[in-house]
C-alpha positions in Angstrom: -17.2 -19.5 -4.1 -18.9 -16.5 -5.8 -16.9 -14.4 -8.2 -16.7 -10.8 -7.1 -16.4 -8.0 -9.6 -14.8 -5.0 -7.9 -14.7 -1.8 -9.8 -11.6 0.2 -8.8 -13.5 3.4 -9.3 -16.3 2.3 -7.0 -13.8 1.0 -4.4 -11.7 4.1 -4.5 -14.8 6.3 -4.1 -15.6 4.4 -0.9 -12.2 4.9 0.8 -12.5 5.7 4.5 -10.1 7.9 6.5 -7.6 5.9 8.5 -5.5 8.7 9.8 -1.7 9.2 9.8 0.8 6.4 9.0 2.1 4.6 12.0 5.8 5.5 11.6 6.1 8.9 9.8 9.6 10.2 8.8 9.5 14.0 9.0 6.9 16.3 7.5 4.5 16.2 5.9 2.9 13.3 7.7 1.3 10.9 5.3 -2.4 10.3 5.7 -4.0 7.1 4.7 -7.4 6.0 3.5 -8.6 2.5 2.7 -11.4 0.0 2.1 -11.1 -3.7 2.9 -12.4 -6.3 0.5 -13.7 -9.5 2.2 -13.5 -12.9 0.7 -16.2 -15.0 2.6 -14.4 -18.3 2.0 -11.1 -16.8 3.2 -11.8 -14.6 6.2 -8.1 -14.4 7.2 -7.0 -12.9 3.9 -6.3 -9.2 4.2 -6.9 -7.4 0.9 -8.3 -4.2 -0.3 -7.6 -0.7 -1.7 -5.3 1.8 0.0 -4.4 5.4 -0.5 -1.5 7.4 0.9 -0.8 11.1 0.6 2.8 12.4 -0.1 5.5 12.1 2.5 7.8 9.5 4.0 7.2 6.7 6.5 8.7 3.4 7.7 7.1 0.1 6.7 6.3 -1.8 9.9 4.5 -4.8 8.2 5.5 -8.4 9.1 3.5 -10.1 6.3 4.4 -10.4 2.7 2.4 -8.2 0.3 1.5 -8.2 -3.4 0.3 -4.8 -4.7 -0.7 -3.2 -8.0 -0.2 0.6 -8.1 -3.4 2.2 -9.6 -2.3 5.8 -9.3 0.6 7.9 -8.1 4.4 7.4 -7.8 7.2 7.2 -5.3 10.0 5.0 -4.1 10.8 2.3 -1.5 14.3 1.9 0.0 14.8 -1.4 1.9 16.9 -1.3 5.1 20.5 -2.3 4.7 23.7 -0.6 3.7 23.8 -0.1 -0.1 20.2 -1.3 -0.6 18.7 -0.5 -4.0 15.9 2.0 -4.1 12.9 0.8 -6.1 11.0 3.5 -8.0 7.3 2.8 -8.8 4.5 4.4 -10.6 0.9 3.7 -11.8 0.7 0.4 -13.6 3.6 -1.3 -11.6 3.2 -4.4 -9.6 5.4 -5.1 -6.5 6.0 -8.0 -4.2 7.4 -7.5 -0.7 8.6 -10.6 1.1 7.5 -11.0 4.8 9.4 -8.8 7.2 10.5 -6.3 4.5 11.6 -3.2 6.3 12.5 0.2 4.8 11.2 3.6 4.0 8.4 4.7 1.6 8.8 8.0 -0.2 5.4 8.9 -1.6 5.8 11.7 -4.2 2.3 11.7 -5.7 -0.7 10.3 -3.8 -0.6 6.6 -4.2 -3.6 4.3 -4.7 -3.1 0.6 -4.7 -4.8 -2.8 -4.7 -3.1 -5.0 -2.2 -3.2 -8.6 -0.9 -1.2 -9.6 2.2 0.4 -13.0 2.0 
């Protein structure tokens, strides 16, 4: 296996438009950009850099996710009555178990490094 050194600045400079989020909640509709990072020895691993503009949307992801917030801020509220809202900002790391559902509230454009697990 070859070690890959990935500069966040270079990765973020190469983000590609991916359009609107799949499940927006109201206006404005969040727009996303991203770049995938491939691991030749692990082609099924989904990892990369992701950016999302302000707004709210539902999380429709079935896999677990580990993320490191590089820039921006917001909150995530899991589904369920009385669920705790999790605030996050640049420098925070989050882990979402598989099938975590809820609503993202992006307040400042978020850029993150993610690995789906």
